[in-house]
C-alpha positions in Angstrom: 1.5 -8.8 -2.9 3.2 -6.9 -0.1 3.9 -3.2 -0.2 7.1 -2.0 1.4 6.2 0.9 3.6 8.5 2.2 6.2 7.0 2.2 9.7 5.7 5.5 11.0 8.3 7.1 13.3 7.2 7.3 17.0 7.6 11.1 16.8 4.9 11.2 14.2 2.7 8.9 16.3 3.1 11.3 19.2 2.2 14.3 17.1 -0.8 12.6 15.6 -2.0 11.5 19.1 -1.6 15.1 20.4 -3.4 16.4 17.3 -6.3 14.0 18.0 -6.6 15.2 21.6 -6.4 18.8 20.6 -9.2 18.2 18.1 -11.3 16.5 20.7 -10.8 19.5 23.0 -11.7 22.0 20.3 -14.9 20.2 19.3 -16.1 19.6 22.9 -18.9 21.4 24.5 -17.2 24.1 26.6 -15.3 25.5 23.6 -18.2 25.1 21.2 -20.5 26.8 23.8 -18.3 29.9 23.6 -19.1 30.3 19.9 -22.8 29.3 20.1 -23.9 32.9 20.0 -26.5 34.4 17.6 -23.9 36.7 16.0 -22.8 37.0 12.4 -19.3 37.5 11.1 -19.1 38.2 7.3 -22.7 37.1 7.1 -22.0 33.7 8.7 -23.0 32.4 12.1 -20.0 32.5 14.5 -20.4 28.8 15.3 -20.2 27.7 11.7 -17.2 29.9 11.1 -15.5 28.4 14.1 -16.2 24.8 13.2 -15.1 25.1 9.6 -12.0 27.1 10.5 -10.9 24.5 13.0 -11.7 21.7 10.7 -9.6 23.3 7.9 -6.8 23.9 10.3 -6.8 20.3 11.4 -6.7 19.0 7.8 -3.8 21.3 7.1 -1.9 20.1 10.1 -2.5 16.4 9.2 -1.2 17.2 5.7 1.9 18.8 7.1 2.4 15.9 9.4 2.1 13.2 6.7 3.7 14.8 3.6 7.0 13.4 2.5 10.0 15.7 2.9 11.6 16.9 -0.3 15.0 15.5 -1.2 
């Protein structure tokens, strides 16, 4: 059984590729090293706060990229 799905527009592919490279940059050593301090913000280590904030932001951006527009 085949499902009929429209192919992903190339604009969406370009945005997804850009998002991937931005995520790789944000989770790479030089940026992570900036937040690797022994400081607390709201009782949480800065590194954990950074990682989970960026992770949440990336999930939200992927959702916005793949949601279907309302008609």
